[in-house]
N, C-alpha and C positions, 0 to 999 in steps of 0.2 A: 388094637386094644392093649396088647402087651406093652407097647411103647407108652401108651397113655397111663397105664398103671404105674410104670416106673417113674414117669414124670410127676404124677400126683404124689408119689411117696417122697421123692426128692423135694417137692414143693412144700410138703407138710413139715419135713425136717428143717427147711429154711425158715419157715414161719415160726417154728418153736424156738430156733436160735434168735430170731428177731425179738421175741418176747423178752429174752434175757438182755440183749445188747441194745435194742432200739427203744426209745421212749414211746409211751402209749399213744401220744398224739400223732405219731407217724404211721401207726398200724393201718389206719384206714387208707392212707395213701399207698402203702405197700400192697395192700389187698387189691386196690384198683389197678396198680401197675402189674400185679401178677396175672390179672384177668387179661390184660393186653398181651402178655407174653405167652399165653397158652397156645397160640398158633405157631410159635417158634419151634424149630426142629430140635433145638438143644438149648436148655436154659443156661444163661451165663452165671458164673459165680459172682457173688456179691460180697464185697469186703468193706469193712468200715472205713478204711482209708480211701477207697474209691468213692464212697458216698460223700465224704467230706470234701474231696477234690471237686466232685461234680457240683456240690452246693456252692463252693467258693467261686467256681468258674461261672455259674449262672448269675451270681450276684455281680460279678465284674461285668458280665454282658449287659445286665440291667443298667449298670452305671454308665456304660457307653451310649446307651440309647436315650432314655428319659428317666433319670434317677429322681426319686423323691426323697425328701428329707426324712420321711418316716421309714422307708424301706431300706435305705443304704446305711449300714453301720459306720461309725466314725473311723474304724480301723481301715475300711476299704478306701477312704479318702486319702490315706497316706501312701497307699500302694501306687506303683507306676501304672499308667494307662495300658490296658490290655491290647495286644496287637492282633489277637485272634478275631476272625470274622464271626458273624452271627451263625450259630449251628444250623446246618441244613436239615431238611425234613428226614433224610435217611439216618442222620446221626441221632435225631430225636427218637426214632423208632428203636434204635439199638440200646437206648438207656432203659435200664430195668427198674431202677428205684429213683424216681424224680424227687428233688428236694422241694422245700417250701417255696423257693423262688421259682420253681418250674411248674407252678399250678396253672390252671387254665387261663386266667387273665394275662399272666406273663407270657404264656404261649402265643396268645393272639398278638401281642406287641412284637414278639419275635417273628411272627409270620408277616407282619406288615413291614418290618425293617428292610428286607431285601427289596421291596418295591420302592422304598425311599431312597436307596442307594443304587438303584439300577442306572446303567449308563443312559444319558440323555444327550442329544446333539447340542453342541455349544450354543447355537443361536436360540435355543428354546429354554435355557435356564440362566436368566440374567444375573442372579446373585453369585452363584458358584462360578459361572464362566468369567464374569468380570473380575472376581477375586483371583482366579487362576491366572488371567492375563496380567493382572497388576503385579502379583507376587512373583510369578515365574518369568515375566517379560516375554510371554508368548505372543504370537500374532495370530489373528483370525482373518480369513479372507473369503472372497466369493465373487459372484458376478452381479453387476448392477446396471448393465446395459448390453446391447447387442455386441458392442466392442469395448465395454468398460469392465474393469474389475475393481474391487475395493479391498482395502487392507486396514485392519484395526490394530493399532499398537498402543502400548502404555509406557509412559515415562513418569518421572517423579512429578511432572507438571500436570499430568492427566492423560486422558485418552485422545488419540488422533485417528481420524478416518482419512485415508488417502485414496483418491479416485484416480485411476490411471487408464490410459487407452485413448480412444477418440470417439466423438459422436455424442448422442443424447443419452441421458440417464433414464432408467425406467421410471414411469409414473406409478405411484402407490395409491391405493384407494383410501387407506387409513394410515395413521402414523406407525402403528405397530406392525405393518407389513414390511417396513424398511428393515433390512437384515441386521443393521447395527442398532436397532431400537433398544435392544436389551442392555446396551451400554450407555443409554441416554444420560444417566446421572453423572457419569464420569467422562463423557465425551465433551472436550473443551475446544478441540481444534479440528478444522477440516482443510484439506489441501486438494484443490482441483488441478490436475496436471494440465499442461499447455493446450491440449486438443479437446478438452471437454467442452461441449457446446450448450449443455443445459443441465439444470438441477431439477430433478423430478418432483412431482407433486408429493407433499408430505415427507420429503426425503429426510429432513432433519427437524421435523416438528417435535417439540418437547425436549430437544437436546439442550443441555446447559452450555452452549457454545460461548467461547470468549473471542475467537478470531477465525476468520476464513481467508485463505489464500486463493484468490480467484483465478480462473483460467483466462488468459488474454484473448481467448476466442469465444468466451461465454456469451450466448445470445438470449437465453431464457432462464428465468427463475420461476419454478412452478408454483401452483396453488399451495398455500400453507407450508411452503418448503422450510421456512425458518420461524414458524409461528410458535409462540409460547416459550417462556423461560430464558431465551438467549440473553447473554450479557454483553453483546457487542455494542459499544457506545457509538461507533461510527463504522458501518459496514464497508465504506470506501469501494463502491461498486465499479466494475470495469467499464471502460469506454465503449466496448463492443456490444453492451447489453441493449436489447430492443424491447423485451417484454418482462414485466413484473406481474406475476400471477395474483389471483384473488387471495387475500389474507396472507401474503407471502411473509410479512414481518409483523403480523398482528400480535398484540399482547407481549411486547418486548421492551427491553430497557434501552432502546435506541435514543440517544440524545440528539444526534445530528445525522443527516444523510445527504449525500450528494447524488442526485439523480442525473445520469449522463445525458448529454444532448441526443445521443443515439436512441434513447427510449421513446417509443411511439405508442405503447399500450401499457396501462396500469389497471389491474383488476380491483374489484370492490374490496374494501377493508384491508387493503395492502399494508397500511400503516396505522390502522385503528388501534386505539388504546396503547399508544407508545409514549415515550417521554420527549418526543421531538419538540424543539423550541422554535426553529425557523426552517423553512424549506422553499426551494425554487422548483417549479414545474416547468420542464423544458418545452420548447415550441412544438416539438413533434407530437406531443400528447394533445389530441384534439378535444377529448371529452374527459372531464374530471368525474370519476364514477361515484356511485352512491357509497356513503359511509367510508370514504377513503381515509379521512382523519377523524372518524367518529370517536368521541371521548378522549381526544388528545388534550388533556387538561393543562399541559405546559406550552402548547403551541401559541405563540403570540405574533409571529410575522410570517406571511405567505406572499410569494411573488409568482404570478402566473405570466409566463413569457408570451409574446405575441405569436399567435398560432392556435391557442386554446379557443374553442368556439362555444362549448357547453359546460355549465357547472351544474351537476346534479346535487342531491342531498349529501354533500361531501364533508361539511364542516360542523355538523350538528353536535352540540355538546362541547365545543371548543371554548370553554368558558373564559380563557385568558387571551383569546385572539383579539389583538388591538389594531393591527395594520394589515392591509391586504392591497396588493397591486393587481389591478385587472386591466388586461390589454384591450385595445380597441377591437380586436378580432372576436371578442365574446359577443354572441348574439342572443343566448338564452341562459337564464339562471332559474333552475327549477324550484318548485315549492320546497320550503324548509331547508334550503341549501345552507342557510346561516342561522337556523333555529338554535336557541339557547346560546347565542354568542353575544351575551350582554355587554362584554367589555369592548366590542368593536367600535372604534371611534374615528378611524381614518381610512378612507378608500382612495387610493391613488389610481386615477384613470388616465390612460394615455391618449384618449380621444377628447373630443369637445363635449360641452354640455348637451348639444343637440344629438351627438352620437350616443350619449348615455341614455337619452330618452327613447332611443330606438331598441334598446335591449328589452327582451321579454322577461320580466321578473315575476316569478310565481308567488303564491301566498306564503304567509308565515316567514317573511324575510324582513321584518320590521327593523332589526338591528342593522341590516345592510342599508336599508332605505334611509334610516335616520342618521347614519354616520356622516361625518364631514367628508365631502368629496373634493379632491384636488385634481384639477385638470392641468396637465403639463405636457411638455415635449420630452420628458424623461422616459427612457426605456424602463427604468426601475429606480426605486429608492429604498432606503432601509436604515437600520440603526446597528451600531457596533458597540455592544456593552450597554452602558446606561447613559452616556453623555456624548457619544460620537455618532454622527449621521453621515450618510453617503448618498450620492446621486450619480446616475449614469445616463448621459444624454445620447441623442441619436447620432451625434458626431463621434462618439467613442470616448468622450471625456469623462473620466471618473473623478469626482470631487469628494474629498473626505474633510468634514468640518466638525467642530465641537471642541471639547476640552479633555485633556488627559490622554491616557494610553489607548491605542487601538486594540480592541479585543481580537485575539488571534483567531478564535473560532468564527468570528463574524465574516471573514473572507469567503466563507461558503455561500453567503448571500448572493455573491456575483460569480461564484466559481465557474459556473457553466456559461457565463457571458464574457469570460476573460479574453476570449479570442477577438471580441469586438472592441476591447479597450485599447485605445491608441495613446491617450494622454492621461497622466495621473497628476492631480493637484492636491497636495496636502496643505490645508489652510492653517492660519495662526490659531494657537490654542492646543493643537495636538503636540504631545511630548515624546511619543515613542511609536515606532513601527516594528512589528514583530518579525521574528526569524522567518526567512523564505517567503515573505508575504506577497511579493510580486515576482517570484522566480518563475521562469519559463512562460512569461507572457509574450507570445510569439509575435504580436503586432504592436507592442508597446514601443513608441518612438521617443517620447520625451517625458521627463519627470520634473516637477517643481515642488520643492519641500520648504515649508515655512521655517523661519528662524527659531521658532519655539521648540522645534524637534531637537532633542538631545541624544537620542539613541535610535540607530537604524540596525536592525537585527542582522545576524550572519546570513549570507547568501540571499539577502533581501531582493536584489535585482539580478541574480545570476541567471545565465542562460537565456537572456532576452536578445534574440538575434537581430532585431531591428532598432534597438535602443541607440539613439545617436547623441542625445544631450541630457544632462542632469544638472539641476541647480541644487547644490547641497546647502543645508542650513548653517547659519553662523554659530548656532549653539551646539553644533556637533562636537563631541569630544574624541571620538575614535571611529576610524573606518574599520568595521569589523571584518572577520575572516570571510573571504570570497564574496564580498558585498556585490562587486561588479564582475565576477569571474565569467569569462566566456561571453562577453558582449562585444562581438567583433566589429561593430559599426560605431561604438562609442568614441566620440572625438574628445578633444582637449577639455578637461574638467578642472575647474578651479577648486582647489581644496581650501576649506575655511581656515582662518588663522587660529581658531581655538583648538584644533585637534592636537593630540599628544602622541597618538600611535596609529600606525597603518598595519592592519592585521595581515596574516599570511594569505597569499593568493588574492589579495583585495582587488587587483586589476589584472590578474593573470589572463592571458589570451585576449586582451583588448587590442586587437591588431591595428586599429585605426588611430590610436593615440600617437601623436607625433612629438609632443613635449609634455614634461611633467615638472612642475615646480612644487617642491615639498616645503610648506611654510615653516618659519622659525617657531620653535616650541615643540615640534615633533621630536621625541626621544628614541622611538623604536620603529624600525621598518621590518616587518615580519618576513619570514622566508617566502620566496617565490612571489613576492608582492607584485612584481611587474614582469614576471617570466613570460617570454614569448610575445612581448609587445613589439612586434617586428618593425613597426613604423616609427618608433621613438628615435629621434635624432638629437634631442636636447633634454638634459636631465639635471636638475639642481637639488643639492642636498644641503640642509642648513647645519650650522655649527652645533645646534642643540642635540643632534643625533648622537646617541651614545652606544647604540647597538643596532647592528645590521644582521638580519637572519641569513640563512643559507640561500644561495643562488637567487638574489633578488632581481637581477636583470639578465639572467641567462637567456639566450635566444634573441636578445635585442641586437641583432647583428648590424643594424644601421647606425647604432650609437657609437660615436667616435670620441666624444669628449663629455666630461662631467664638470659642472661648476659647483665648487664646495665653499661654504661660507666661513670656513676656518683656515688655519695655516696647515702646512704640511705636517708639523708636529701634532696638531689636533687630529688630523686625518688618521695617523697611525695609532692614536689612542683609542679609536673606535673599536669596540668588540665586534669582530666580523665572523659570520658563520662560514662553514665549508662551502666549497663548490661555487665560489663567486669568481668564476673564471673571467667574466667580462670586466670586472673591476680591475683586473690586472692587465687588460688589453685595451684600455681607453686612456686618453690623455685627461689630466685633471688640472683645472684652473683653480688656484687658491685665492683667498681674499686679499692677500698681500701682493698680488700681481705675479707671483711666481707660477711656473707651469711645469708639471711633471708629464713629459711627453708620452704619447701612446707607445706601448711596447709591441703593437701588432706589426707584422711584416707587410710589405707592400703586395698588392694584388698583381698578378701577372697577366691580366686580361689583355688580349690582342684581338683587333678586329680588322679584317680586310674586306674591301668592297668589290662587287661585281656589277655587270650590266645584264639585266634580264630582258627578254623579248616576249611580247604578247601580240597575238594575232588580232588585228582590228575586226575581222569578220566575226570572230567568236565574241568579241567584246560588244559588238552591236546587239547581239541576241541576249546575252546574260553576263552577269558579273564574273570576273576571273580572279583566281588566286595565284599568288607566286610564293613558293616556299622560301623560308629564310635562307636555305643553302644556296639558292640561285642569285641572291643579292649580297649575302654576308658570309664571311668565313670567320668564326669565333673560336679562339683557342686560349688556353692558359687561364680561364676564368675560375675563380674560387668563390663559391657561393651561388645562390640562385641568380638567374639572369632575368632582366626586365628590359623590354623594348618600348620606346616612346617615340611617336611621330612628332617632330619639331616643326618642320615646314616643307613646302614644295616651292620650287623656284618661282613658278607662276602661281601666286597665292590663290587666285580664283579657282584653281584646279585642286586645291587641298581637300575639298569636300569629297573628291572622288577616291581618295586613298584612306585606308585604315590599316593599322598594324596591331596584330595581336600581342598584348603585353607579355604573355608567357612564352608563346612559340615563335614570335617574330614573323609569322606569316602575313604577307601583304595582300589585302583584298582591294580590288579595283572595281568600282561601279561601272555598269554598262553605259554605252554611248559616249565614252571618253574619246576625244578627237585623237587623230594620229599625231605622233610627235615623240620627242625625247623629254622625259621628266626627271629632274634632279630632286631627290628626296633626302632631306636631312633627318636623321634620327639619333636618339641616345641609346646606348647599350650599357647597362649597369650590372656589375657583378657585386652581389651583396656582401661577400666576404664571410668570415666566421669568427670564432673565438680568437684565433691567432692571426687572422689576415684582415687587412683593411678592405672596406668596400672601394670600388673604383667605377667611374663613369667615363665612357669615351663617346664623343660625338663624331659621327661619320656621315658621308653623303654617298648614296648609291644611285644608279640610273635604271630607269625602266623605259624601253622603247616600244611604242605601239605602232605597228605598221602592217 
């Protein structure tokens, strides 16, 4: 009681002073504050300076949270942002005289503020987390499969999710279950490392993707994995893929897609509501599912390869679909498969008219039934751009006809049939073939190009391992860079008279070329144009050439002489690049009959013969081999050795002998009679930059007894 009395006296004195120093409008607030401090053991001293500091501090705190134009004075806008945090509950209890800014409504906002700024896991706060990763270059990571981890990084180009490890990705029930979903608006790139085998359901649904680097072992793309929003114009799917899930690419900006031959299953709505214009369904897909291309309003050309048996309601709402190729393997077309396809006018059918009648066609397919049917032996046909057509027949002959340039995108029409293409014929009217158009066609053997073609793009026929012959057009002006690079079986090709330039690496690594005549009018031979054409023995350069790039015939070790269309003075005026070693080690014949001899040194190849013995008893049972060392001793050779069988003294027995061109090993067929056989062969040392090639013909003996 004694303490209470003392306290009340002190409190009365403070109130009296407040009447003098404090405005009347604050008295009610001070009285309420004094009631709250009656429980304190000792009343704090209140000074006017402390009161003003508390008031200013509270106003700055309000400004940090949600300031209003009415409550924040103009002077507070000029001050620097306060660094203090929101006052805690204990600090509020210690305040004895709250200011106007610390009234009850303000107190409620202050109480809510700590909840607003409380720590939240990165994956559960999309806005703040993504800004933090973007501004601070932080990375976020986690687990997305039994043996897979994910990492999210940000660069100036946007966010990237990298999946590392091996095996399958988790399947998610909804898009927002994916751990990177919070970054979907900034996520532009996905990188699947080499051992990832699947993309989970809903994995990147709603992400604004621009590009995906696929795993070379990917087998499955899950349901709705890339649905909605993605901006990938051509996903370029990997060749290992077998399954494309339901709605995998639905509602996207895909303009074109190449479905690999390896795919055997495609889910409903996988490409519904996309911007696709033409598509080829591989033979491994037996059933075309419901709504596969539903509402694809830009789709105008579809090719179904032989193997498809059933077409469900797949093309409903494809209002621009004009052409479709249906294989003989189709037995059932379900109701409404082609409903609302009013533009459909041509159906290419690989079977006969009687075969077509056997197909079970459901109701509401009037557009299909009324379309013009073309029965042919073609595997597929199509269009390239607006005025170019193509057909591929069962023999593997691809014919391109029409007028103008070939559309580069159009090659996707036969992209998955390219392994069956053996011959390419470009007919009159075509003027240009695009870059890399027939590159890496592994079974292409011959090409015929009409004279109207003026441009063949770079690397157009590069890396065609079976290409043996090419007829180039008379209207061609230039052999572009690497046009026939690495076509090891390409034989002698006549260059048209109208060309003026041979690009760099144009015929590099064409190992079967034996001669090359460059026509008059060519002014430039690019670097490495004929590098490593190891079979070339004859080479002609016209007087019109003014520039020769670096190392144009390096590695052509069989070449000993060049025929030049000008004089020796003209030859030395040509601008020559570096590293043309072989030009310095070949003889040159000039147009005036003079000759500049080869500067190469002679090969030191020496060959001695031996007599080998073979047991007749063994030869009766199976063929026998004789190593080179038992019949020949070779020394002093410079360059690679090549062995060639010339003859056997008794010619009727030549069929029993064979010599390996590289090793010199002699193989003798079984049932050869007893006797001594004289075998004539050639041993050739190829030489190198500085040494001539040399061939020696020798005769060795093999005794069968």
